[in-house]
N, C-alpha and C positions, 0 to 999 in steps of 0.2 A: 403273550399267553398269560392268563391269570393262574397264579399258583395258589393252592389252598394252604393257608397257614394254620398249623395245628398248635394251639396253646393249651397247656394243662394247668390245673390248679395244684395247690400244695399236696393234695391227696392223690394226684396222678390221674384225675378225671379230666376228660376232654372238655374244654370250655366252649361256650356258645359260639357257633359259627353258622351264619345264615344259610350257607350252602349245604351244611350237614344236618341242620335242625330246622327244617321248614315249618314244623308245627309248633315251634316255640311260642308260648303265651296264647295259643289257641285253646278253646275248650276241648276237653277229652270227649271222644265219642264212646258209645257203649262198646263198640268193637275194639277200640284201643284199650279200654279198661279191662275187658275180658282177656285180650291177648297178653297184656302186661301181667295180670294176675296168674294166668295159666303158665307162662313161660319164664317169669322172673327167677323162680327158684331152680329151674332146669338150665336155662341158657345164661343167666346172669344179667346184671345191670347193663353192662357194656353192649351186649348183643341186642337186648330188648330196646335200649335207647336208640340204637342206630336204625332199627327196623321201624320204630314209630316216629322217628325224626325229632326227638327231644333230647335234652342233655341228660347225662347220667345222674347228676345231682337232683334234677327235677323228678326223674323216675324214682330215685331213692326216697325223696320226700313224699311223693305220692304213695308209694308202697307203705311207708311208715304210717302215714295218715289213714290209709285204708285199713290197715291192721288195727290201729288204735280205735277206729270207729266200728270195727267188726264187719267191714264190707269186703275185705280182701277175699275171703272164702266164698262170699256170694258171687263175685265176678268170676272167680276161678272155676266155680261149678255151674256157671250160667248156661253153657252149651247152646248159645244163640248164634254165634258167628264162628267160633273156633272149636 
């Protein structure tokens, strides 16, 4: 039986695991961007990353970039999918 190995970085974030992060390095969909922006501040990075199948650090980087570019609130208020 295959066991899932959980590895964490020095900040305690779960490292990439193909079984847990199937969307790793795939382009973000509009639905994913909307979900991430709507629920990141409510549910947190860990929960959002597990739902969209991406690493916590990738989600944190995305959110930082979206906020810097002024797009975080746009996706948060989109009301298209969520």
